[in-house]
C-alpha positions in Angstrom: 3.1 -8.6 -13.3 4.4 -6.1 -10.7 5.2 -3.5 -13.4 1.7 -3.9 -14.9 0.1 -3.6 -11.5 2.0 -0.4 -10.7 0.6 1.0 -13.9 -3.0 -0.1 -13.7 -4.0 -0.8 -10.1 -6.9 1.4 -9.1 -5.9 1.6 -5.4 -2.5 2.8 -6.3 -4.0 5.3 -8.7 -6.1 6.7 -5.9 -2.9 7.1 -3.8 -1.2 9.0 -6.7 -4.3 11.2 -7.0 -4.1 12.0 -3.3 -0.6 13.2 -3.8 -1.7 15.5 -6.6 -4.4 16.8 -4.2 -1.9 17.4 -1.5 0.4 19.1 -3.9 -2.4 21.4 -5.0 -3.3 22.2 -1.4 0.4 23.2 -0.7 0.3 25.4 -3.8 -2.8 27.2 -2.5 -1.2 27.7 0.9 2.1 28.9 -0.5 0.3 31.4 -2.7 -0.9 33.2 0.4 2.7 34.3 1.0 2.7 36.5 -2.2 0.4 39.5 -3.0 -2.5 38.9 -5.3 -2.7 41.3 -8.2 -5.8 42.1 -10.1 -6.6 44.4 -13.0 -10.0 46.2 -13.2 -11.7 48.4 -15.8 -15.1 50.0 -15.2 -17.5 52.5 -16.5 -19.8 54.4 -14.1 -22.7 56.4 -15.6 -24.7 58.8 -13.4 -27.6 61.2 -14.0 -31.0 62.3 -13.0 -34.1 64.2 -14.0 -32.5 67.6 -13.5 -28.8 66.4 -13.8 -26.8 65.7 -16.9 -25.6 62.2 -17.6 -21.9 61.8 -16.9 -19.5 58.9 -17.6 -16.5 58.1 -15.5 -14.0 55.5 -16.9 -11.5 53.9 -14.5 -8.7 51.3 -14.9 -6.5 50.2 -12.1 -4.0 47.5 -10.9 -4.9 46.4 -7.4 -3.4 44.4 -4.5 -6.1 42.6 -2.6 -5.8 41.6 1.1 -2.1 40.9 1.3 -1.2 39.9 4.8 2.2 41.1 6.2 3.5 37.9 7.8 5.3 39.6 10.6 4.7 36.9 13.1 5.0 33.8 10.8 1.3 32.7 10.6 1.2 32.3 6.8 4.7 30.9 6.7 3.9 28.2 9.3 0.7 27.3 7.5 2.7 26.9 4.2 5.3 24.8 6.0 2.6 22.6 7.5 1.1 22.0 4.0 4.5 21.2 2.6 5.2 18.6 5.2 1.8 17.0 4.8 2.5 16.8 1.1 5.7 14.9 1.8 3.8 12.6 4.2 1.2 11.9 1.5 4.1 11.0 -0.9 5.3 8.4 1.7 1.7 7.1 2.0 1.8 6.5 -1.8 5.1 4.6 -1.5 3.5 2.6 1.3 0.6 1.7 -1.0 3.1 0.8 -3.7 5.1 -1.5 -1.5 1.8 -3.1 -0.3 0.8 -3.7 -3.9 4.1 -5.2 -4.8 3.8 -7.6 -1.8 0.2 -8.5 -2.7 1.2 -9.3 -6.3 4.1 -11.4 -5.1 2.0 -13.3 -2.6 -0.8 -13.9 -5.1 1.8 -15.3 -7.5 3.2 -17.5 -4.8 -0.2 -18.8 -3.8 -1.0 -19.6 -7.4 2.3 -21.5 -7.8 1.7 -23.4 -4.6 -1.9 -24.3 -5.5 -0.8 -25.4 -8.9 1.7 -27.7 -7.1 -1.1 -29.0 -4.9 -3.1 -29.7 -8.0 -0.3 -31.7 -9.4 0.2 -33.7 -6.2 -3.6 -34.3 -5.9 -3.9 -35.5 -9.6 -0.9 -37.8 -9.1 -2.4 -39.2 -6.0 -5.7 -39.7 -7.8 -4.0 -41.7 -10.6 -2.2 -43.8 -8.0 -5.4 -44.5 -6.1 -7.3 -45.3 -9.2 -4.6 -47.8 -10.2 -4.8 -49.5 -6.8 -8.6 -49.4 -6.8 -8.5 -51.4 -10.1 -6.0 -53.8 -8.6 -8.1 -54.1 -5.4 -11.2 -54.8 -7.5 -9.4 -57.7 -9.3 -8.2 -59.1 -6.0 -11.7 -58.8 -4.6 -13.1 -60.8 -7.6 -10.5 -63.5 -6.8 -11.5 -63.5 -3.2 -8.1 -62.1 -2.0 -9.7 -58.8 -0.7 -12.9 -58.1 1.3 -15.7 -55.9 0.4 -14.6 -53.4 3.1 -11.2 -53.0 1.5 -12.8 -52.5 -1.9 -15.1 -49.9 -0.4 -12.1 -48.1 1.3 -10.3 -48.0 -2.0 -13.3 -46.5 -3.8 -13.6 -43.9 -1.0 -10.0 -42.9 -1.4 -10.4 -42.5 -5.1 -13.3 -40.1 -4.7 -11.6 -38.2 -1.9 -8.6 -37.6 -4.1 -10.8 -36.5 -7.0 -12.5 -34.0 -4.7 -9.1 -32.7 -3.5 -8.0 -32.2 -7.1 -11.2 -30.3 -7.9 -10.8 -28.1 -4.8 -7.3 -27.1 -5.6 -8.3 -26.5 -9.3 -10.9 -24.0 -7.9 -8.3 -22.3 -5.8 -6.0 -21.9 -8.8 -8.9 -20.2 -10.7 -9.4 -17.9 -7.8 -5.7 -17.1 -7.6 -5.7 -16.2 -11.3 -8.7 -13.9 -10.7 -6.9 -12.2 -7.8 -3.9 -11.6 -10.0 -6.0 -10.2 -12.8 -7.6 -7.8 -10.3 -4.3 -6.6 -8.9 -2.7 -6.0 -12.3 -5.9 -4.4 -13.7 -6.5 -6.7 -16.6 -6.3 -10.3 -17.9 -2.8 -11.9 -17.8 -1.3 -13.9 -20.6 -0.7 -17.6 -19.8 3.0 -17.3 -20.3 3.2 -14.9 -17.4 1.7 -17.4 -15.0 4.0 -19.7 -12.9 4.6 -23.2 -14.3 6.0 -24.8 -11.1 6.6 -24.0 -7.5 10.3 -24.1 -6.4 12.5 -22.4 -3.9 13.6 -19.6 -6.4 10.1 -18.6 -7.5 10.3 -15.2 -5.8 13.8 -14.3 -6.8 14.4 -13.1 -3.2 17.3 -14.6 -1.3 17.5 -14.7 2.5 18.3 -11.6 4.5 22.1 -10.9 4.7 23.8 -11.0 8.1 24.7 -7.8 10.0 22.0 -5.6 8.5 21.9 -2.3 10.4 18.7 -1.2 12.2 18.9 2.1 10.3 17.3 0.3 7.4 14.0 0.8 9.2 14.3 4.5 8.4 13.4 3.7 4.8 10.0 2.5 5.9 7.4 4.8 4.4 5.2 4.8 7.5 8.2 5.9 9.6 9.0 8.7 7.1 5.4 9.7 6.8 5.2 10.0 10.6 8.5 11.9 10.6 7.0 14.5 8.2 3.8 14.8 10.3 6.0 16.0 13.2 7.2 19.3 11.6 3.7 19.8 10.1 2.2 19.6 13.6 4.9 22.0 15.0 4.2 24.4 12.2 0.6 24.4 13.1 1.5 25.3 16.7 3.5 28.3 15.3 0.4 29.4 13.2 -1.9 29.0 16.2 0.5 31.0 18.4 0.9 33.8 15.8 -2.9 34.2 15.8 -2.5 36.0 19.3 -0.7 38.9 17.6 -2.1 41.6 15.4 -3.0 40.7 11.8 -2.0 43.4 9.3 -3.4 43.3 5.8 -2.9 45.7 3.0 -5.2 46.7 0.1 -4.0 49.1 -2.5 -4.5 50.2 -6.1 -2.9 52.4 -8.7 -4.7 53.4 -11.9 -6.3 56.1 -14.0 -9.7 57.8 -14.3 -11.3 60.1 -16.9 -14.6 61.4 -18.1 -13.7 60.3 -21.6 -12.6 56.9 -22.7 -10.2 58.4 -25.2 -8.4 60.4 -22.4 -8.3 57.5 -19.9 -4.5 57.1 -20.0 -3.6 60.8 -20.6 -1.3 62.6 -18.1 -3.0 64.0 -15.1 -5.6 61.2 -14.8 -3.6 59.0 -12.4 -5.2 57.8 -9.1 -4.0 55.7 -6.2 -5.3 54.3 -3.0 -3.7 52.6 0.1 -5.9 50.9 2.7 -4.0 49.2 5.6 -6.0 47.2 8.0 -5.0 46.0 11.5 -6.9 43.4 13.4 -6.0 43.1 17.1 -7.5 40.1 18.9 -8.9 41.4 22.2 -11.6 39.0 23.3 -12.2 35.7 21.5 -13.9 33.7 24.2 -10.9 31.4 24.6 -11.0 30.4 20.9 -7.3 31.3 20.2 -6.1 29.5 23.3 -8.2 26.5 22.5 -6.8 26.4 18.9 -3.3 26.5 20.4 -4.2 23.7 22.7 -5.5 21.6 19.8 -2.3 22.2 17.8 -0.1 21.2 20.8 -2.2 18.0 21.3 -1.9 17.2 17.6 1.9 17.6 17.9 2.0 15.2 20.8 -0.2 12.8 18.9 2.2 13.0 15.9 5.1 12.3 18.2 3.4 9.3 19.7 2.5 8.0 16.2 6.1 8.4 15.1 7.4 6.4 18.1 4.7 3.8 17.4 5.7 3.5 13.8 9.3 2.8 14.8 8.3 0.2 17.4 5.9 -1.5 15.0 8.8 -1.6 12.4 11.1 -3.3 14.9 8.4 -5.8 15.9 7.5 -6.7 12.3 11.1 -7.1 11.3 11.9 -9.1 14.4 9.0 -11.4 13.7 10.0 -12.0 10.1 13.6 -12.6 11.1 12.5 -15.2 13.7 10.5 -17.0 11.1 13.4 -17.0 8.6 15.3 -19.4 10.7 12.5 -21.6 11.9 10.9 -21.9 8.5 14.2 -23.0 7.0 14.4 -25.7 9.7 10.8 -26.7 9.0 11.4 -27.0 5.3 14.4 -29.2 5.8 12.3 -31.4 8.2 9.4 -31.5 5.8 11.7 -32.5 2.9 13.1 -35.4 5.0 9.6 -36.4 5.9 8.6 -36.5 2.2 11.6 -38.7 1.4 10.8 -41.1 4.3 7.2 -41.2 3.3 8.0 -41.9 -0.3 10.3 -44.8 0.7 7.6 -46.1 3.0 5.0 -45.9 0.1 7.4 -47.7 -2.2 7.9 -50.6 0.3 4.2 -50.8 1.1 3.4 -51.0 -2.6 5.8 -53.9 -3.1 4.5 -55.8 0.0 0.9 -55.2 -1.1 1.6 -56.6 -4.6 3.3 -59.6 -3.1 0.3 -60.2 -0.9 2.2 -59.7 2.4 0.2 -56.7 3.5 -3.5 -55.8 3.2 -4.9 -52.6 1.6 -5.2 -50.8 5.0 -1.4 -50.8 5.4 -1.0 -49.5 1.8 -3.7 -46.9 2.4 -1.9 -45.5 5.4 1.4 -45.3 3.6 -0.3 -43.4 0.7 -2.0 -41.0 3.1 1.2 -40.3 4.9 3.0 -39.5 1.6 0.2 -37.2 0.5 0.1 -35.3 3.7 3.9 -35.0 3.8 3.9 -33.5 0.2 1.1 -31.1 1.1 3.0 -30.0 4.2 6.2 -29.4 2.3 4.5 -27.2 -0.2 2.8 -25.2 2.6 6.1 -24.7 4.3 7.8 -23.6 1.1 5.0 -21.1 0.5 5.3 -19.8 4.1 9.1 -19.4 3.7 8.8 -17.5 0.4 5.9 -15.4 1.7 8.1 -14.5 4.7 10.8 -13.1 2.4 8.1 -11.0 0.7 7.1 -9.8 4.2 10.8 -8.9 4.9 10.9 -6.9 1.7 7.8 -5.0 2.7 8.6 -4.3 6.4 12.2 -3.2 5.5 10.7 -0.5 3.4 11.4 -2.0 0.0 13.9 -4.7 0.6 17.6 -4.6 1.6 20.8 -3.6 -0.1 24.1 -5.2 1.0 27.1 -2.9 0.7 30.7 -3.1 1.7 33.5 -5.3 0.4 
């Protein structure tokens, strides 16, 4: 499912196209560091009422507006575009990790709701069985009309619960279809919910904090820093003179057949120097903006690291507490199942009324639901760890 989602998901496709756009923008900016060459061929025809008509043919190879990057303005703009391209690539990886986590969580929710459907249907069958038994006891005068009414209420409640979870299963399947970009085959859907459904084990002990440097948001913020610094360099270089060159070399002739003969060569060289004298504070304001952008990028980088530590710390705390909760929920299910078994035996023997049996059944149902919810939270937390650690963890060493 994840492989199919990575190939077909529209949100991820937009992220990939954003990378292509950033790559093209970098190519445009990098091209400014090289001279642009153009070839021209022209015919000029002149004449008048008392002047003969003359033709002048020209052909030349020209350099158009090439800036001598003496002060690093063009180089810094190119470096900024390159670093923003790298940052966009990390944004794509962030979208990819988010998509993987969404598919995994949708799969887990589907498996958990399927388990809830199974529990609800099993509870419905049990309550229908005891409703039939209660109805017979009522006919014999062993049960009151109130107990019969309670039994009927519990049957319909269980039926509604089963229908509700069936609707959630259908919604989960629709969510998966949307994420993967098409309808899924039934054999790809989960059949049961168990502890190994995600294939992700618990986090290994002693994991270094440097693993946070794999997070795409941290890497993206890291690339934004040199991009902002490069913009400062470009804004500072704008205070210095800007030198551009325009030149051409070619040939000219009155006859097309003699255009490339010897003695027809021409050339031109037009240097242009622009010296900023009075800009009304524009250049200084641009430098101030670039400096502020650099400070903002630094603050965002620090925030990304702090957020990474916070998210990992939260997930690690839940790792231990959810394991303890799951063990307690499992023990509660076992105790409730034993209580339900004893209550059934006492009810059939006539030693307890239906209210005692009803309470035991309700306790078992709630305990089973809570266990599934805790198992889902534990598995979802491992998916969260995979995401907040920048794509999981790798345990090395002996």
